[in-house]
PDB file with SEQRES, HELIX, SHEET and CRYST1 records, atoms N, CA, C and O in Angstrom:
SEQRES   1 A   75  MET ALA LEU LYS SER PHE LEU THR THR ARG GLU LYS MET          
SEQRES   2 A   75  ILE PHE GLU LEU LEU VAL ASP ASN TYR SER THR GLU GLU          
SEQRES   3 A   75  ILE ALA GLU LYS PHE ASN ILE SER SER LYS THR ILE ARG          
SEQRES   4 A   75  ASN HIS ILE SER ASN VAL ILE GLN LYS LEU GLY VAL LYS          
SEQRES   5 A   75  GLY ARG SER GLN ALA ILE LEU GLU LEU LEU LYS MET ASN          
SEQRES   6 A   75  GLU ILE LYS LEU LYS ILE GLU ASP ARG TRP                      
HELIX    1 AA1 THR A    9  VAL A   19  1                                  11    
HELIX    2 AA2 THR A   24  PHE A   31  1                                   8    
HELIX    3 AA3 SER A   35  LEU A   49  1                                  15    
HELIX    4 AA4 ARG A   54  LYS A   63  1                                  10    
CRYST1    1.000    1.000    1.000  90.00  90.00  90.00 P 1           1          
ATOM      1  N   MET A   1     139.713 155.719 234.106  1.00  0.00           N  
ATOM      2  CA  MET A   1     139.999 157.050 234.626  1.00  0.00           C  
ATOM      3  C   MET A   1     138.686 157.811 234.816  1.00  0.00           C  
ATOM      4  O   MET A   1     137.843 157.824 233.918  1.00  0.00           O  
ATOM      5  N   ALA A   2     138.509 158.435 235.959  1.00  0.00           N  
ATOM      6  CA  ALA A   2     137.283 159.169 236.272  1.00  0.00           C  
ATOM      7  C   ALA A   2     137.241 160.493 235.523  1.00  0.00           C  
ATOM      8  O   ALA A   2     138.261 161.142 235.295  1.00  0.00           O  
ATOM      9  N   LEU A   3     136.023 160.868 235.151  1.00  0.00           N  
ATOM     10  CA  LEU A   3     135.833 162.158 234.501  1.00  0.00           C  
ATOM     11  C   LEU A   3     135.971 163.262 235.535  1.00  0.00           C  
ATOM     12  O   LEU A   3     135.556 163.106 236.684  1.00  0.00           O  
ATOM     13  N   LYS A   4     136.561 164.385 235.116  1.00  0.00           N  
ATOM     14  CA  LYS A   4     136.718 165.529 236.016  1.00  0.00           C  
ATOM     15  C   LYS A   4     135.372 166.233 236.173  1.00  0.00           C  
ATOM     16  O   LYS A   4     134.664 166.470 235.194  1.00  0.00           O  
ATOM     17  N   SER A   5     135.038 166.556 237.392  1.00  0.00           N  
ATOM     18  CA  SER A   5     133.793 167.246 237.680  1.00  0.00           C  
ATOM     19  C   SER A   5     133.890 168.706 237.231  1.00  0.00           C  
ATOM     20  O   SER A   5     134.962 169.311 237.261  1.00  0.00           O  
ATOM     21  N   PHE A   6     132.766 169.246 236.821  1.00  0.00           N  
ATOM     22  CA  PHE A   6     132.687 170.652 236.432  1.00  0.00           C  
ATOM     23  C   PHE A   6     132.879 171.543 237.645  1.00  0.00           C  
ATOM     24  O   PHE A   6     133.494 172.605 237.555  1.00  0.00           O  
ATOM     25  N   LEU A   7     132.351 171.107 238.779  1.00  0.00           N  
ATOM     26  CA  LEU A   7     132.421 171.871 240.018  1.00  0.00           C  
ATOM     27  C   LEU A   7     133.594 171.418 240.879  1.00  0.00           C  
ATOM     28  O   LEU A   7     134.006 170.259 240.844  1.00  0.00           O  
ATOM     29  N   THR A   8     134.120 172.363 241.651  1.00  0.00           N  
ATOM     30  CA  THR A   8     135.077 171.970 242.683  1.00  0.00           C  
ATOM     31  C   THR A   8     134.272 171.280 243.790  1.00  0.00           C  
ATOM     32  O   THR A   8     133.046 171.380 243.831  1.00  0.00           O  
ATOM     33  N   THR A   9     134.959 170.599 244.663  1.00  0.00           N  
ATOM     34  CA  THR A   9     134.286 169.936 245.781  1.00  0.00           C  
ATOM     35  C   THR A   9     133.501 170.935 246.614  1.00  0.00           C  
ATOM     36  O   THR A   9     132.359 170.672 246.990  1.00  0.00           O  
ATOM     37  N   ARG A  10     134.108 172.082 246.903  1.00  0.00           N  
ATOM     38  CA  ARG A  10     133.437 173.102 247.722  1.00  0.00           C  
ATOM     39  C   ARG A  10     132.207 173.660 246.999  1.00  0.00           C  
ATOM     40  O   ARG A  10     131.156 173.833 247.615  1.00  0.00           O  
ATOM     41  N   GLU A  11     132.331 173.944 245.699  1.00  0.00           N  
ATOM     42  CA  GLU A  11     131.189 174.455 244.942  1.00  0.00           C  
ATOM     43  C   GLU A  11     130.034 173.459 244.973  1.00  0.00           C  
ATOM     44  O   GLU A  11     128.878 173.839 245.154  1.00  0.00           O  
ATOM     45  N   LYS A  12     130.358 172.190 244.795  1.00  0.00           N  
ATOM     46  CA  LYS A  12     129.325 171.154 244.813  1.00  0.00           C  
ATOM     47  C   LYS A  12     128.631 171.114 246.173  1.00  0.00           C  
ATOM     48  O   LYS A  12     127.404 171.032 246.242  1.00  0.00           O  
ATOM     49  N   MET A  13     129.405 171.170 247.246  1.00  0.00           N  
ATOM     50  CA  MET A  13     128.830 171.152 248.591  1.00  0.00           C  
ATOM     51  C   MET A  13     127.905 172.351 248.800  1.00  0.00           C  
ATOM     52  O   MET A  13     126.821 172.212 249.367  1.00  0.00           O  
ATOM     53  N   ILE A  14     128.331 173.519 248.344  1.00  0.00           N  
ATOM     54  CA  ILE A  14     127.529 174.733 248.498  1.00  0.00           C  
ATOM     55  C   ILE A  14     126.221 174.620 247.731  1.00  0.00           C  
ATOM     56  O   ILE A  14     125.159 174.924 248.275  1.00  0.00           O  
ATOM     57  N   PHE A  15     126.281 174.190 246.484  1.00  0.00           N  
ATOM     58  CA  PHE A  15     125.054 174.107 245.687  1.00  0.00           C  
ATOM     59  C   PHE A  15     124.120 173.010 246.175  1.00  0.00           C  
ATOM     60  O   PHE A  15     122.901 173.145 246.069  1.00  0.00           O  
ATOM     61  N   GLU A  16     124.670 171.931 246.706  1.00  0.00           N  
ATOM     62  CA  GLU A  16     123.805 170.903 247.287  1.00  0.00           C  
ATOM     63  C   GLU A  16     123.067 171.453 248.510  1.00  0.00           C  
ATOM     64  O   GLU A  16     121.908 171.109 248.741  1.00  0.00           O  
ATOM     65  N   LEU A  17     123.728 172.299 249.285  1.00  0.00           N  
ATOM     66  CA  LEU A  17     123.062 172.920 250.428  1.00  0.00           C  
ATOM     67  C   LEU A  17     122.034 173.963 249.978  1.00  0.00           C  
ATOM     68  O   LEU A  17     120.981 174.100 250.602  1.00  0.00           O  
ATOM     69  N   LEU A  18     122.331 174.697 248.905  1.00  0.00           N  
ATOM     70  CA  LEU A  18     121.350 175.646 248.370  1.00  0.00           C  
ATOM     71  C   LEU A  18     120.080 174.913 247.943  1.00  0.00           C  
ATOM     72  O   LEU A  18     118.967 175.371 248.200  1.00  0.00           O  
ATOM     73  N   VAL A  19     120.267 173.766 247.286  1.00  0.00           N  
ATOM     74  CA  VAL A  19     119.119 172.955 246.859  1.00  0.00           C  
ATOM     75  C   VAL A  19     118.326 172.480 248.076  1.00  0.00           C  
ATOM     76  O   VAL A  19     117.105 172.339 248.012  1.00  0.00           O  
ATOM     77  N   ASP A  20     119.021 172.235 249.175  1.00  0.00           N  
ATOM     78  CA  ASP A  20     118.364 171.807 250.417  1.00  0.00           C  
ATOM     79  C   ASP A  20     117.797 172.984 251.206  1.00  0.00           C  
ATOM     80  O   ASP A  20     117.401 172.835 252.362  1.00  0.00           O  
ATOM     81  N   ASN A  21     117.764 174.155 250.570  1.00  0.00           N  
ATOM     82  CA  ASN A  21     117.126 175.353 251.133  1.00  0.00           C  
ATOM     83  C   ASN A  21     117.929 176.024 252.255  1.00  0.00           C  
ATOM     84  O   ASN A  21     117.348 176.709 253.096  1.00  0.00           O  
ATOM     85  N   TYR A  22     119.239 175.838 252.278  1.00  0.00           N  
ATOM     86  CA  TYR A  22     120.082 176.570 253.221  1.00  0.00           C  
ATOM     87  C   TYR A  22     120.315 177.978 252.670  1.00  0.00           C  
ATOM     88  O   TYR A  22     120.430 178.164 251.459  1.00  0.00           O  
ATOM     89  N   SER A  23     120.381 178.954 253.552  1.00  0.00           N  
ATOM     90  CA  SER A  23     120.696 180.322 253.136  1.00  0.00           C  
ATOM     91  C   SER A  23     122.215 180.471 253.014  1.00  0.00           C  
ATOM     92  O   SER A  23     122.972 179.628 253.495  1.00  0.00           O  
ATOM     93  N   THR A  24     122.640 181.538 252.376  1.00  0.00           N  
ATOM     94  CA  THR A  24     124.071 181.829 252.255  1.00  0.00           C  
ATOM     95  C   THR A  24     124.714 181.901 253.639  1.00  0.00           C  
ATOM     96  O   THR A  24     125.803 181.368 253.853  1.00  0.00           O  
ATOM     97  N   GLU A  25     124.037 182.558 254.571  1.00  0.00           N  
ATOM     98  CA  GLU A  25     124.570 182.705 255.924  1.00  0.00           C  
ATOM     99  C   GLU A  25     124.675 181.366 256.638  1.00  0.00           C  
ATOM    100  O   GLU A  25     125.651 181.111 257.344  1.00  0.00           O  
ATOM    101  N   GLU A  26     123.672 180.507 256.459  1.00  0.00           N  
ATOM    102  CA  GLU A  26     123.705 179.184 257.087  1.00  0.00           C  
ATOM    103  C   GLU A  26     124.843 178.327 256.528  1.00  0.00           C  
ATOM    104  O   GLU A  26     125.500 177.595 257.268  1.00  0.00           O  
ATOM    105  N   ILE A  27     125.067 178.427 255.222  1.00  0.00           N  
ATOM    106  CA  ILE A  27     126.159 177.675 254.599  1.00  0.00           C  
ATOM    107  C   ILE A  27     127.496 178.187 255.121  1.00  0.00           C  
ATOM    108  O   ILE A  27     128.381 177.396 255.447  1.00  0.00           O  
ATOM    109  N   ALA A  28     127.645 179.500 255.200  1.00  0.00           N  
ATOM    110  CA  ALA A  28     128.881 180.093 255.707  1.00  0.00           C  
ATOM    111  C   ALA A  28     129.156 179.619 257.126  1.00  0.00           C  
ATOM    112  O   ALA A  28     130.289 179.278 257.468  1.00  0.00           O  
ATOM    113  N   GLU A  29     128.132 179.599 257.936  1.00  0.00           N  
ATOM    114  CA  GLU A  29     128.293 179.150 259.318  1.00  0.00           C  
ATOM    115  C   GLU A  29     128.695 177.673 259.366  1.00  0.00           C  
ATOM    116  O   GLU A  29     129.547 177.277 260.160  1.00  0.00           O  
ATOM    117  N   LYS A  30     128.079 176.880 258.519  1.00  0.00           N  
ATOM    118  CA  LYS A  30     128.371 175.444 258.471  1.00  0.00           C  
ATOM    119  C   LYS A  30     129.842 175.185 258.124  1.00  0.00           C  
ATOM    120  O   LYS A  30     130.464 174.283 258.686  1.00  0.00           O  
ATOM    121  N   PHE A  31     130.397 175.978 257.196  1.00  0.00           N  
ATOM    122  CA  PHE A  31     131.787 175.799 256.760  1.00  0.00           C  
ATOM    123  C   PHE A  31     132.770 176.688 257.538  1.00  0.00           C  
ATOM    124  O   PHE A  31     133.980 176.644 257.317  1.00  0.00           O  
ATOM    125  N   ASN A  32     132.223 177.486 258.442  1.00  0.00           N  
ATOM    126  CA  ASN A  32     133.051 178.394 259.239  1.00  0.00           C  
ATOM    127  C   ASN A  32     133.871 179.350 258.361  1.00  0.00           C  
ATOM    128  O   ASN A  32     135.056 179.580 258.602  1.00  0.00           O  
ATOM    129  N   ILE A  33     133.208 179.895 257.342  1.00  0.00           N  
ATOM    130  CA  ILE A  33     133.812 180.906 256.467  1.00  0.00           C  
ATOM    131  C   ILE A  33     132.810 182.043 256.300  1.00  0.00           C  
ATOM    132  O   ILE A  33     131.661 181.921 256.725  1.00  0.00           O  
ATOM    133  N   SER A  34     133.225 183.132 255.697  1.00  0.00           N  
ATOM    134  CA  SER A  34     132.334 184.291 255.573  1.00  0.00           C  
ATOM    135  C   SER A  34     131.270 184.059 254.499  1.00  0.00           C  
ATOM    136  O   SER A  34     131.457 183.279 253.565  1.00  0.00           O  
ATOM    137  N   SER A  35     130.152 184.761 254.663  1.00  0.00           N  
ATOM    138  CA  SER A  35     129.090 184.671 253.655  1.00  0.00           C  
ATOM    139  C   SER A  35     129.573 185.263 252.326  1.00  0.00           C  
ATOM    140  O   SER A  35     129.098 184.858 251.265  1.00  0.00           O  
ATOM    141  N   LYS A  36     130.505 186.209 252.372  1.00  0.00           N  
ATOM    142  CA  LYS A  36     131.085 186.780 251.150  1.00  0.00           C  
ATOM    143  C   LYS A  36     131.833 185.693 250.366  1.00  0.00           C  
ATOM    144  O   LYS A  36     131.757 185.658 249.138  1.00  0.00           O  
ATOM    145  N   THR A  37     132.544 184.818 251.055  1.00  0.00           N  
ATOM    146  CA  THR A  37     133.246 183.728 250.387  1.00  0.00           C  
ATOM    147  C   THR A  37     132.249 182.774 249.726  1.00  0.00           C  
ATOM    148  O   THR A  37     132.482 182.297 248.616  1.00  0.00           O  
ATOM    149  N   ILE A  38     131.152 182.505 250.405  1.00  0.00           N  
ATOM    150  CA  ILE A  38     130.104 181.654 249.823  1.00  0.00           C  
ATOM    151  C   ILE A  38     129.547 182.317 248.568  1.00  0.00           C  
ATOM    152  O   ILE A  38     129.381 181.664 247.538  1.00  0.00           O  
ATOM    153  N   ARG A  39     129.259 183.619 248.655  1.00  0.00           N  
ATOM    154  CA  ARG A  39     128.737 184.340 247.482  1.00  0.00           C  
ATOM    155  C   ARG A  39     129.745 184.321 246.336  1.00  0.00           C  
ATOM    156  O   ARG A  39     129.356 184.237 245.171  1.00  0.00           O  
ATOM    157  N   ASN A  40     131.037 184.398 246.657  1.00  0.00           N  
ATOM    158  CA  ASN A  40     132.069 184.320 245.607  1.00  0.00           C  
ATOM    159  C   ASN A  40     132.039 182.965 244.915  1.00  0.00           C  
ATOM    160  O   ASN A  40     132.133 182.894 243.690  1.00  0.00           O  
ATOM    161  N   HIS A  41     131.908 181.886 245.687  1.00  0.00           N  
ATOM    162  CA  HIS A  41     131.821 180.546 245.091  1.00  0.00           C  
ATOM    163  C   HIS A  41     130.606 180.457 244.165  1.00  0.00           C  
ATOM    164  O   HIS A  41     130.699 179.934 243.054  1.00  0.00           O  
ATOM    165  N   ILE A  42     129.478 180.969 244.627  1.00  0.00           N  
ATOM    166  CA  ILE A  42     128.251 180.940 243.833  1.00  0.00           C  
ATOM    167  C   ILE A  42     128.439 181.745 242.549  1.00  0.00           C  
ATOM    168  O   ILE A  42     128.058 181.293 241.470  1.00  0.00           O  
ATOM    169  N   SER A  43     129.024 182.934 242.662  1.00  0.00           N  
ATOM    170  CA  SER A  43     129.277 183.781 241.489  1.00  0.00           C  
ATOM    171  C   SER A  43     130.209 183.100 240.492  1.00  0.00           C  
ATOM    172  O   SER A  43     130.007 183.198 239.282  1.00  0.00           O  
ATOM    173  N   ASN A  44     131.221 182.415 240.994  1.00  0.00           N  
ATOM    174  CA  ASN A  44     132.151 181.702 240.108  1.00  0.00           C  
ATOM    175  C   ASN A  44     131.423 180.637 239.295  1.00  0.00           C  
ATOM    176  O   ASN A  44     131.680 180.484 238.101  1.00  0.00           O  
ATOM    177  N   VAL A  45     130.522 179.905 239.932  1.00  0.00           N  
ATOM    178  CA  VAL A  45     129.767 178.867 239.225  1.00  0.00           C  
ATOM    179  C   VAL A  45     128.836 179.502 238.195  1.00  0.00           C  
ATOM    180  O   VAL A  45     128.722 179.011 237.072  1.00  0.00           O  
ATOM    181  N   ILE A  46     128.178 180.584 238.573  1.00  0.00           N  
ATOM    182  CA  ILE A  46     127.283 181.281 237.647  1.00  0.00           C  
ATOM    183  C   ILE A  46     128.061 181.727 236.411  1.00  0.00           C  
ATOM    184  O   ILE A  46     127.572 181.596 235.289  1.00  0.00           O  
ATOM    185  N   GLN A  47     129.269 182.256 236.613  1.00  0.00           N  
ATOM    186  CA  GLN A  47     130.108 182.678 235.485  1.00  0.00           C  
ATOM    187  C   GLN A  47     130.537 181.495 234.635  1.00  0.00           C  
ATOM    188  O   GLN A  47     130.492 181.564 233.407  1.00  0.00           O  
ATOM    189  N   LYS A  48     130.956 180.405 235.278  1.00  0.00           N  
ATOM    190  CA  LYS A  48     131.391 179.216 234.536  1.00  0.00           C  
ATOM    191  C   LYS A  48     130.274 178.684 233.650  1.00  0.00           C  
ATOM    192  O   LYS A  48     130.518 178.218 232.537  1.00  0.00           O  
ATOM    193  N   LEU A  49     129.037 178.758 234.158  1.00  0.00           N  
ATOM    194  CA  LEU A  49     127.894 178.243 233.413  1.00  0.00           C  
ATOM    195  C   LEU A  49     127.366 179.236 232.380  1.00  0.00           C  
ATOM    196  O   LEU A  49     126.686 178.846 231.431  1.00  0.00           O  
ATOM    197  N   GLY A  50     127.677 180.513 232.564  1.00  0.00           N  
ATOM    198  CA  GLY A  50     127.168 181.542 231.660  1.00  0.00           C  
ATOM    199  C   GLY A  50     125.678 181.793 231.840  1.00  0.00           C  
ATOM    200  O   GLY A  50     124.968 182.083 230.877  1.00  0.00           O  
ATOM    201  N   VAL A  51     125.207 181.680 233.083  1.00  0.00           N  
ATOM    202  CA  VAL A  51     123.792 181.922 233.375  1.00  0.00           C  
ATOM    203  C   VAL A  51     123.648 183.210 234.179  1.00  0.00           C  
ATOM    204  O   VAL A  51     124.639 183.850 234.531  1.00  0.00           O  
ATOM    205  N   LYS A  52     122.397 183.581 234.464  1.00  0.00           N  
ATOM    206  CA  LYS A  52     122.154 184.881 235.086  1.00  0.00           C  
ATOM    207  C   LYS A  52     121.926 184.854 236.583  1.00  0.00           C  
ATOM    208  O   LYS A  52     121.918 185.913 237.211  1.00  0.00           O  
ATOM    209  N   GLY A  53     121.742 183.697 237.176  1.00  0.00           N  
ATOM    210  CA  GLY A  53     121.475 183.686 238.610  1.00  0.00           C  
ATOM    211  C   GLY A  53     121.546 182.291 239.200  1.00  0.00           C  
ATOM    212  O   GLY A  53     121.792 181.305 238.505  1.00  0.00           O  
ATOM    213  N   ARG A  54     121.322 182.241 240.509  1.00  0.00           N  
ATOM    214  CA  ARG A  54     121.405 180.984 241.251  1.00  0.00           C  
ATOM    215  C   ARG A  54     120.420 179.939 240.742  1.00  0.00           C  
ATOM    216  O   ARG A  54     120.771 178.772 240.569  1.00  0.00           O  
ATOM    217  N   SER A  55     119.189 180.367 240.505  1.00  0.00           N  
ATOM    218  CA  SER A  55     118.161 179.418 240.063  1.00  0.00           C  
ATOM    219  C   SER A  55     118.544 178.770 238.744  1.00  0.00           C  
ATOM    220  O   SER A  55     118.427 177.555 238.586  1.00  0.00           O  
ATOM    221  N   GLN A  56     119.001 179.578 237.799  1.00  0.00           N  
ATOM    222  CA  GLN A  56     119.436 179.033 236.511  1.00  0.00           C  
ATOM    223  C   GLN A  56     120.644 178.127 236.695  1.00  0.00           C  
ATOM    224  O   GLN A  56     120.748 177.090 236.040  1.00  0.00           O  
ATOM    225  N   ALA A  57     121.550 178.507 237.576  1.00  0.00           N  
ATOM    226  CA  ALA A  57     122.736 177.681 237.835  1.00  0.00           C  
ATOM    227  C   ALA A  57     122.309 176.323 238.387  1.00  0.00           C  
ATOM    228  O   ALA A  57     122.813 175.286 237.956  1.00  0.00           O  
ATOM    229  N   ILE A  58     121.387 176.335 239.334  1.00  0.00           N  
ATOM    230  CA  ILE A  58     120.915 175.073 239.920  1.00  0.00           C  
ATOM    231  C   ILE A  58     120.276 174.195 238.856  1.00  0.00           C  
ATOM    232  O   ILE A  58     120.539 172.994 238.809  1.00  0.00           O  
ATOM    233  N   LEU A  59     119.437 174.781 237.998  1.00  0.00           N  
ATOM    234  CA  LEU A  59     118.802 174.000 236.931  1.00  0.00           C  
ATOM    235  C   LEU A  59     119.836 173.385 235.995  1.00  0.00           C  
ATOM    236  O   LEU A  59     119.729 172.215 235.626  1.00  0.00           O  
ATOM    237  N   GLU A  60     120.828 174.170 235.616  1.00  0.00           N  
ATOM    238  CA  GLU A  60     121.871 173.654 234.717  1.00  0.00           C  
ATOM    239  C   GLU A  60     122.684 172.552 235.391  1.00  0.00           C  
ATOM    240  O   GLU A  60     122.994 171.539 234.764  1.00  0.00           O  
ATOM    241  N   LEU A  61     123.024 172.740 236.640  1.00  0.00           N  
ATOM    242  CA  LEU A  61     123.804 171.734 237.370  1.00  0.00           C  
ATOM    243  C   LEU A  61     123.017 170.443 237.532  1.00  0.00           C  
ATOM    244  O   LEU A  61     123.594 169.357 237.479  1.00  0.00           O  
ATOM    245  N   LEU A  62     121.699 170.547 237.731  1.00  0.00           N  
ATOM    246  CA  LEU A  62     120.858 169.357 237.787  1.00  0.00           C  
ATOM    247  C   LEU A  62     120.852 168.634 236.444  1.00  0.00           C  
ATOM    248  O   LEU A  62     120.975 167.410 236.390  1.00  0.00           O  
ATOM    249  N   LYS A  63     120.709 169.394 235.364  1.00  0.00           N  
ATOM    250  CA  LYS A  63     120.726 168.800 234.020  1.00  0.00           C  
ATOM    251  C   LYS A  63     122.044 168.100 233.728  1.00  0.00           C  
ATOM    252  O   LYS A  63     122.074 167.066 233.061  1.00  0.00           O  
ATOM    253  N   MET A  64     123.134 168.671 234.234  1.00  0.00           N  
ATOM    254  CA  MET A  64     124.470 168.120 234.007  1.00  0.00           C  
ATOM    255  C   MET A  64     124.799 166.978 234.974  1.00  0.00           C  
ATOM    256  O   MET A  64     125.873 166.381 234.895  1.00  0.00           O  
ATOM    257  N   ASN A  65     123.873 166.680 235.883  1.00  0.00           N  
ATOM    258  CA  ASN A  65     124.089 165.673 236.931  1.00  0.00           C  
ATOM    259  C   ASN A  65     125.268 166.000 237.841  1.00  0.00           C  
ATOM    260  O   ASN A  65     125.918 165.101 238.375  1.00  0.00           O  
ATOM    261  N   GLU A  66     125.539 167.293 238.013  1.00  0.00           N  
ATOM    262  CA  GLU A  66     126.598 167.729 238.932  1.00  0.00           C  
ATOM    263  C   GLU A  66     126.088 167.751 240.367  1.00  0.00           C  
ATOM    264  O   GLU A  66     126.844 167.528 241.313  1.00  0.00           O  
ATOM    265  N   ILE A  67     124.790 168.024 240.513  1.00  0.00           N  
ATOM    266  CA  ILE A  67     124.146 167.977 241.823  1.00  0.00           C  
ATOM    267  C   ILE A  67     122.854 167.193 241.661  1.00  0.00           C  
ATOM    268  O   ILE A  67     122.363 167.002 240.548  1.00  0.00           O  
ATOM    269  N   LYS A  68     122.316 166.747 242.774  1.00  0.00           N  
ATOM    270  CA  LYS A  68     121.080 165.965 242.742  1.00  0.00           C  
ATOM    271  C   LYS A  68     120.095 166.519 243.763  1.00  0.00           C  
ATOM    272  O   LYS A  68     120.478 167.078 244.791  1.00  0.00           O  
ATOM    273  N   LEU A  69     118.809 166.346 243.446  1.00  0.00           N  
ATOM    274  CA  LEU A  69     117.762 166.678 244.399  1.00  0.00           C  
ATOM    275  C   LEU A  69     117.644 165.528 245.373  1.00  0.00           C  
ATOM    276  O   LEU A  69     117.678 164.364 244.975  1.00  0.00           O  
ATOM    277  N   LYS A  70     117.506 165.846 246.640  1.00  0.00           N  
ATOM    278  CA  LYS A  70     117.290 164.804 247.644  1.00  0.00           C  
ATOM    279  C   LYS A  70     115.795 164.735 247.903  1.00  0.00           C  
ATOM    280  O   LYS A  70     115.191 165.663 248.441  1.00  0.00           O  
ATOM    281  N   ILE A  71     115.229 163.632 247.514  1.00  0.00           N  
ATOM    282  CA  ILE A  71     113.786 163.456 247.709  1.00  0.00           C  
ATOM    283  C   ILE A  71     113.598 162.568 248.936  1.00  0.00           C  
ATOM    284  O   ILE A  71     114.002 161.406 248.955  1.00  0.00           O  
ATOM    285  N   GLU A  72     112.988 163.137 249.932  1.00  0.00           N  
ATOM    286  CA  GLU A  72     112.760 162.404 251.175  1.00  0.00           C  
ATOM    287  C   GLU A  72     111.402 161.726 251.135  1.00  0.00           C  
ATOM    288  O   GLU A  72     110.444 162.262 250.579  1.00  0.00           O  
ATOM    289  N   ASP A  73     111.331 160.579 251.712  1.00  0.00           N  
ATOM    290  CA  ASP A  73     110.066 159.880 251.844  1.00  0.00           C  
ATOM    291  C   ASP A  73     109.282 160.564 252.954  1.00  0.00           C  
ATOM    292  O   ASP A  73     109.654 160.468 254.124  1.00  0.00           O  
ATOM    293  N   ARG A  74     108.230 161.236 252.612  1.00  0.00           N  
ATOM    294  CA  ARG A  74     107.462 161.995 253.604  1.00  0.00           C  
ATOM    295  C   ARG A  74     106.275 161.222 254.149  1.00  0.00           C  
ATOM    296  O   ARG A  74     105.513 161.768 254.946  1.00  0.00           O  
ATOM    297  N   TRP A  75     106.094 159.992 253.754  1.00  0.00           N  
ATOM    298  CA  TRP A  75     104.943 159.224 254.216  1.00  0.00           C  
ATOM    299  C   TRP A  75     105.309 158.289 255.296  1.00  0.00           C  
ATOM    300  O   TRP A  75     104.452 157.563 255.801  1.00  0.00           O  
TER     301      TRP A  75                                                      
END                                                                             
């Protein structure tokens, strides 16, 4: 049986895009939803984690292996 993820599918997609340097507006456009809805998803994750902001949320999610950094071969 698979372990349940801490994040919803949408939350995970949003935070992976944040890590890839997308803005809130760009993410909203990509999902065809309002930037307010994106901010609500981000706020929900921040509350679930008990942290103070996006940067702390991203660090915690990386530590928890909920999201991953995409390292591109630049050479």
